Chimera marker file (.cmm) of the C-alpha trace (Angstrom):
<marker_set name="trace">
<marker id="1" x="120.191" y="-41.615" z="-50.179" r="1" g="1" b="0" radius="0.5"/>
<marker id="2" x="122.701" y="-43.143" z="-47.740" r="1" g="1" b="0" radius="0.5"/>
<marker id="3" x="123.325" y="-39.691" z="-46.315" r="1" g="1" b="0" radius="0.5"/>
<marker id="4" x="119.874" y="-39.748" z="-44.684" r="1" g="1" b="0" radius="0.5"/>
<marker id="5" x="120.340" y="-43.261" z="-43.311" r="1" g="1" b="0" radius="0.5"/>
<marker id="6" x="123.708" y="-42.369" z="-41.797" r="1" g="1" b="0" radius="0.5"/>
<marker id="7" x="122.219" y="-39.252" z="-40.241" r="1" g="1" b="0" radius="0.5"/>
<marker id="8" x="119.337" y="-41.218" z="-38.704" r="1" g="1" b="0" radius="0.5"/>
<marker id="9" x="121.713" y="-43.838" z="-37.306" r="1" g="1" b="0" radius="0.5"/>
<marker id="10" x="123.896" y="-41.172" z="-35.697" r="1" g="1" b="0" radius="0.5"/>
<marker id="11" x="120.911" y="-39.317" z="-34.216" r="1" g="1" b="0" radius="0.5"/>
<marker id="12" x="119.306" y="-42.443" z="-32.754" r="1" g="1" b="0" radius="0.5"/>
<marker id="13" x="122.412" y="-43.406" z="-30.789" r="1" g="1" b="0" radius="0.5"/>
<marker id="14" x="123.794" y="-46.815" z="-29.926" r="1" g="1" b="0" radius="0.5"/>
<marker id="15" x="121.635" y="-49.560" z="-28.490" r="1" g="1" b="0" radius="0.5"/>
<marker id="16" x="124.371" y="-52.187" z="-28.206" r="1" g="1" b="0" radius="0.5"/>
<marker id="17" x="124.151" y="-52.375" z="-24.412" r="1" g="1" b="0" radius="0.5"/>
<marker id="18" x="120.444" y="-53.185" z="-24.632" r="1" g="1" b="0" radius="0.5"/>
<marker id="19" x="121.141" y="-56.257" z="-26.766" r="1" g="1" b="0" radius="0.5"/>
<marker id="20" x="122.590" y="-58.066" z="-23.724" r="1" g="1" b="0" radius="0.5"/>
<marker id="21" x="119.152" y="-57.957" z="-22.105" r="1" g="1" b="0" radius="0.5"/>
<marker id="22" x="117.404" y="-59.823" z="-24.926" r="1" g="1" b="0" radius="0.5"/>
<marker id="23" x="116.875" y="-63.555" z="-24.465" r="1" g="1" b="0" radius="0.5"/>
<marker id="24" x="114.609" y="-64.171" z="-27.448" r="1" g="1" b="0" radius="0.5"/>
<marker id="25" x="116.147" y="-66.527" z="-30.034" r="1" g="1" b="0" radius="0.5"/>
<marker id="26" x="117.573" y="-64.370" z="-32.819" r="1" g="1" b="0" radius="0.5"/>
<marker id="27" x="118.901" y="-65.044" z="-36.297" r="1" g="1" b="0" radius="0.5"/>
<marker id="28" x="121.434" y="-62.585" z="-37.683" r="1" g="1" b="0" radius="0.5"/>
<marker id="29" x="121.699" y="-62.558" z="-41.474" r="1" g="1" b="0" radius="0.5"/>
<marker id="30" x="124.050" y="-60.031" z="-42.994" r="1" g="1" b="0" radius="0.5"/>
<marker id="31" x="125.841" y="-59.467" z="-46.278" r="1" g="1" b="0" radius="0.5"/>
<marker id="32" x="129.630" y="-59.255" z="-46.107" r="1" g="1" b="0" radius="0.5"/>
<marker id="33" x="129.715" y="-56.428" z="-48.655" r="1" g="1" b="0" radius="0.5"/>
<marker id="34" x="126.766" y="-54.404" z="-47.368" r="1" g="1" b="0" radius="0.5"/>
<marker id="35" x="127.234" y="-50.799" z="-48.462" r="1" g="1" b="0" radius="0.5"/>
<marker id="36" x="125.560" y="-49.083" z="-45.502" r="1" g="1" b="0" radius="0.5"/>
<marker id="37" x="126.434" y="-51.184" z="-42.460" r="1" g="1" b="0" radius="0.5"/>
<marker id="38" x="129.652" y="-53.212" z="-42.341" r="1" g="1" b="0" radius="0.5"/>
<marker id="39" x="129.166" y="-56.832" z="-41.342" r="1" g="1" b="0" radius="0.5"/>
<marker id="40" x="131.652" y="-56.354" z="-38.490" r="1" g="1" b="0" radius="0.5"/>
<marker id="41" x="128.673" y="-54.823" z="-36.672" r="1" g="1" b="0" radius="0.5"/>
<marker id="42" x="126.723" y="-58.053" z="-37.129" r="1" g="1" b="0" radius="0.5"/>
<marker id="43" x="129.618" y="-59.893" z="-35.459" r="1" g="1" b="0" radius="0.5"/>
<marker id="44" x="129.242" y="-57.598" z="-32.419" r="1" g="1" b="0" radius="0.5"/>
<marker id="45" x="125.491" y="-58.232" z="-32.335" r="1" g="1" b="0" radius="0.5"/>
<marker id="46" x="126.057" y="-61.983" z="-32.300" r="1" g="1" b="0" radius="0.5"/>
<marker id="47" x="128.393" y="-61.691" z="-29.304" r="1" g="1" b="0" radius="0.5"/>
<marker id="48" x="125.945" y="-59.491" z="-27.404" r="1" g="1" b="0" radius="0.5"/>
<marker id="49" x="122.808" y="-61.496" z="-28.208" r="1" g="1" b="0" radius="0.5"/>
<marker id="50" x="123.072" y="-64.490" z="-25.908" r="1" g="1" b="0" radius="0.5"/>
<marker id="51" x="120.645" y="-66.671" z="-27.844" r="1" g="1" b="0" radius="0.5"/>
<marker id="52" x="121.613" y="-66.000" z="-31.462" r="1" g="1" b="0" radius="0.5"/>
<marker id="53" x="122.640" y="-67.816" z="-34.612" r="1" g="1" b="0" radius="0.5"/>
<marker id="54" x="124.500" y="-66.068" z="-37.409" r="1" g="1" b="0" radius="0.5"/>
<marker id="55" x="124.869" y="-66.390" z="-41.173" r="1" g="1" b="0" radius="0.5"/>
<marker id="56" x="127.011" y="-64.082" z="-43.256" r="1" g="1" b="0" radius="0.5"/>
<marker id="57" x="126.566" y="-64.129" z="-47.011" r="1" g="1" b="0" radius="0.5"/>
<marker id="58" x="128.933" y="-62.948" z="-49.697" r="1" g="1" b="0" radius="0.5"/>
<marker id="59" x="126.835" y="-60.593" z="-51.819" r="1" g="1" b="0" radius="0.5"/>
<marker id="60" x="127.267" y="-60.086" z="-55.538" r="1" g="1" b="0" radius="0.5"/>
<marker id="61" x="126.556" y="-57.082" z="-57.725" r="1" g="1" b="0" radius="0.5"/>
<marker id="62" x="123.225" y="-58.617" z="-58.716" r="1" g="1" b="0" radius="0.5"/>
<marker id="63" x="122.202" y="-58.770" z="-55.006" r="1" g="1" b="0" radius="0.5"/>
<marker id="64" x="121.692" y="-62.513" z="-55.126" r="1" g="1" b="0" radius="0.5"/>
<marker id="65" x="123.161" y="-64.322" z="-52.152" r="1" g="1" b="0" radius="0.5"/>
<marker id="66" x="125.874" y="-66.820" z="-52.899" r="1" g="1" b="0" radius="0.5"/>
<marker id="67" x="125.499" y="-69.658" z="-50.368" r="1" g="1" b="0" radius="0.5"/>
<marker id="68" x="128.958" y="-69.181" z="-48.903" r="1" g="1" b="0" radius="0.5"/>
<marker id="69" x="128.707" y="-69.114" z="-45.133" r="1" g="1" b="0" radius="0.5"/>
<marker id="70" x="131.256" y="-67.313" z="-42.986" r="1" g="1" b="0" radius="0.5"/>
<marker id="71" x="131.011" y="-68.069" z="-39.281" r="1" g="1" b="0" radius="0.5"/>
<link id1="1" id2="2" r="1" g="1" b="0" radius="0.2"/>
<link id1="2" id2="3" r="1" g="1" b="0" radius="0.2"/>
<link id1="3" id2="4" r="1" g="1" b="0" radius="0.2"/>
<link id1="4" id2="5" r="1" g="1" b="0" radius="0.2"/>
<link id1="5" id2="6" r="1" g="1" b="0" radius="0.2"/>
<link id1="6" id2="7" r="1" g="1" b="0" radius="0.2"/>
<link id1="7" id2="8" r="1" g="1" b="0" radius="0.2"/>
<link id1="8" id2="9" r="1" g="1" b="0" radius="0.2"/>
<link id1="9" id2="10" r="1" g="1" b="0" radius="0.2"/>
<link id1="10" id2="11" r="1" g="1" b="0" radius="0.2"/>
<link id1="11" id2="12" r="1" g="1" b="0" radius="0.2"/>
<link id1="12" id2="13" r="1" g="1" b="0" radius="0.2"/>
<link id1="13" id2="14" r="1" g="1" b="0" radius="0.2"/>
<link id1="14" id2="15" r="1" g="1" b="0" radius="0.2"/>
<link id1="15" id2="16" r="1" g="1" b="0" radius="0.2"/>
<link id1="16" id2="17" r="1" g="1" b="0" radius="0.2"/>
<link id1="17" id2="18" r="1" g="1" b="0" radius="0.2"/>
<link id1="18" id2="19" r="1" g="1" b="0" radius="0.2"/>
<link id1="19" id2="20" r="1" g="1" b="0" radius="0.2"/>
<link id1="20" id2="21" r="1" g="1" b="0" radius="0.2"/>
<link id1="21" id2="22" r="1" g="1" b="0" radius="0.2"/>
<link id1="22" id2="23" r="1" g="1" b="0" radius="0.2"/>
<link id1="23" id2="24" r="1" g="1" b="0" radius="0.2"/>
<link id1="24" id2="25" r="1" g="1" b="0" radius="0.2"/>
<link id1="25" id2="26" r="1" g="1" b="0" radius="0.2"/>
<link id1="26" id2="27" r="1" g="1" b="0" radius="0.2"/>
<link id1="27" id2="28" r="1" g="1" b="0" radius="0.2"/>
<link id1="28" id2="29" r="1" g="1" b="0" radius="0.2"/>
<link id1="29" id2="30" r="1" g="1" b="0" radius="0.2"/>
<link id1="30" id2="31" r="1" g="1" b="0" radius="0.2"/>
<link id1="31" id2="32" r="1" g="1" b="0" radius="0.2"/>
<link id1="32" id2="33" r="1" g="1" b="0" radius="0.2"/>
<link id1="33" id2="34" r="1" g="1" b="0" radius="0.2"/>
<link id1="34" id2="35" r="1" g="1" b="0" radius="0.2"/>
<link id1="35" id2="36" r="1" g="1" b="0" radius="0.2"/>
<link id1="36" id2="37" r="1" g="1" b="0" radius="0.2"/>
<link id1="37" id2="38" r="1" g="1" b="0" radius="0.2"/>
<link id1="38" id2="39" r="1" g="1" b="0" radius="0.2"/>
<link id1="39" id2="40" r="1" g="1" b="0" radius="0.2"/>
<link id1="40" id2="41" r="1" g="1" b="0" radius="0.2"/>
<link id1="41" id2="42" r="1" g="1" b="0" radius="0.2"/>
<link id1="42" id2="43" r="1" g="1" b="0" radius="0.2"/>
<link id1="43" id2="44" r="1" g="1" b="0" radius="0.2"/>
<link id1="44" id2="45" r="1" g="1" b="0" radius="0.2"/>
<link id1="45" id2="46" r="1" g="1" b="0" radius="0.2"/>
<link id1="46" id2="47" r="1" g="1" b="0" radius="0.2"/>
<link id1="47" id2="48" r="1" g="1" b="0" radius="0.2"/>
<link id1="48" id2="49" r="1" g="1" b="0" radius="0.2"/>
<link id1="49" id2="50" r="1" g="1" b="0" radius="0.2"/>
<link id1="50" id2="51" r="1" g="1" b="0" radius="0.2"/>
<link id1="51" id2="52" r="1" g="1" b="0" radius="0.2"/>
<link id1="52" id2="53" r="1" g="1" b="0" radius="0.2"/>
<link id1="53" id2="54" r="1" g="1" b="0" radius="0.2"/>
<link id1="54" id2="55" r="1" g="1" b="0" radius="0.2"/>
<link id1="55" id2="56" r="1" g="1" b="0" radius="0.2"/>
<link id1="56" id2="57" r="1" g="1" b="0" radius="0.2"/>
<link id1="57" id2="58" r="1" g="1" b="0" radius="0.2"/>
<link id1="58" id2="59" r="1" g="1" b="0" radius="0.2"/>
<link id1="59" id2="60" r="1" g="1" b="0" radius="0.2"/>
<link id1="60" id2="61" r="1" g="1" b="0" radius="0.2"/>
<link id1="61" id2="62" r="1" g="1" b="0" radius="0.2"/>
<link id1="62" id2="63" r="1" g="1" b="0" radius="0.2"/>
<link id1="63" id2="64" r="1" g="1" b="0" radius="0.2"/>
<link id1="64" id2="65" r="1" g="1" b="0" radius="0.2"/>
<link id1="65" id2="66" r="1" g="1" b="0" radius="0.2"/>
<link id1="66" id2="67" r="1" g="1" b="0" radius="0.2"/>
<link id1="67" id2="68" r="1" g="1" b="0" radius="0.2"/>
<link id1="68" id2="69" r="1" g="1" b="0" radius="0.2"/>
<link id1="69" id2="70" r="1" g="1" b="0" radius="0.2"/>
<link id1="70" id2="71" r="1" g="1" b="0" radius="0.2"/>
</marker_set>
């Protein structure tokens, strides 16, 4: 299943530069152990989005968020 997601992400190209243009308030919520997209990407998004808040959650095997915030 992830093979198709990875392929789509590669084909669509990067839109990181466009994030700098957004001024809408944004909330970034991302799991630290996400299997498809590493949360290091969410850190980049937070830097590029000028008006953003961030919350990173440590995910467990049961997919329930443990309220441990990493900022």
